N, C-alpha and C positions, 0 to 999 in steps of 0.2 A: 654645307650648302645652305644658303639663306632661304627662308620661306616667308610668305606673307601671312600665313595663318597656321597656328598650332592649336592643340587641344590639351587641357589638363587631364590627369588621370581620372578624375571624377567625371568629366565630360565624356571621356572615352568609354567609361563604364556604362554611362547612360546611353550613349550611342549604340553600344553592343546590345543592350536590352531592347532598345527601339528597333534595331535591325532585325532581331529575332521575332519581334511582334509584327512588324510591318513590311519587311523587305528592304531593298536598297534605299539609301537616304541621300538627301541633298540639303544644303542650307542656302538661304538667301538672307543677306544682311538687310534688315529693315532700314528704310530711309527716314524713319521718324513717325510713321503712322502706327496705329494700334498700340504697340508696347514700346514706344521710344526707339531706341537703337538696339533692341534685342535681335539676335540672329534667329531666324525662323527655320525650324526643321520640318521638312516635308518628305513624303515618299518620293523617291527619285522620279522626276518628270511631272509630278503633281503641280509644281509651280512652273509655269511656262517662262522660259528665258528667251531672249531674242537679241537683236542688235543693240538694244539699249542697256544690256547687261554685260558684265565682264566676269570671267572665271578667274578668281583669285588663286585658288588652290584646289588640287585634287588630293584630299587628305588620305593618308594611309593610316588606318586605325587598327591596331593589333586585335585580331579576332574577327575582323570584318574583311571578307575576301576582296570586294570591289572598293575602289576609291569612293570617298564621300566628297562630292563636289561642293565648293563654297563660292557662291555668286554674290555680286553686288551691282547696283545700277551704275552705269558708266558715269553719270553725273556725280553720284556720291563718291565713286572711286577717284574722280578728278580731285576732290577735296581730301581724300584719305590716302592717296597713293604713297605717302611717306610714312604710313603707319603700319606697324605689325599688330596683328590681332591674335588674341588667345581666347579660344572658346572655353568657358568655364560653366559650372552649374551651381546654383544656389537654391535654397528652400524658398518657396513662395510661388504664387500664381503668375504665370506669364500669359501670353496671348492664347486665346482659344483656338487659333489657327495652327499653332505649332504642336508637333506630335507629343512633346513632353508635358503639355498642359494637364492631363489627367493624373500625372505622377506626383503632383504637389511640389514640383521644382520647376525651374526655368533656366534655360541657357542665357548667358550674358557674355559680353565682350569685355575683356581687359585689353587695354591698348598701350602702346609706347611708340615713340618715333623710331623708325629704322635708322641704323647707323649708315654712314657713308659707304662703308665696306659692304654691308648687306644690300644697299641700293645698287651698287655696282654688280653684285652677283646675281641679282634677281632677273628672271626672264620677264619680258613684258606680259602684262595680264592679257588673257585671250578674250576677244569679243565673243558674245553669245551668238 
């Protein structure tokens, strides 16, 4: 089954550590402010989503009971709707707003175009 968002093993490991420290998590893909296009990780519900956001994926991460939601603004999604995103983690400082900032690492997005088959299989993104 096709997905819009996946995570690397390194990102999943960091997400498990952050979940242990902070509780349930969510992501919102930055539209270019603060740290460019880095995904921002928050305590679930800390970033308010609404009608101007879409839910791209409810990620199932091994070792985390509840899904980790991944959101993006509807305007940005309109430009990125043909793109598959992979959440990864690298050394370096990211945004001070994202939970991983004190860890000396940052989440980042690796992207590729979705195939025609993947596009056909995908459910529509859900509005916030």
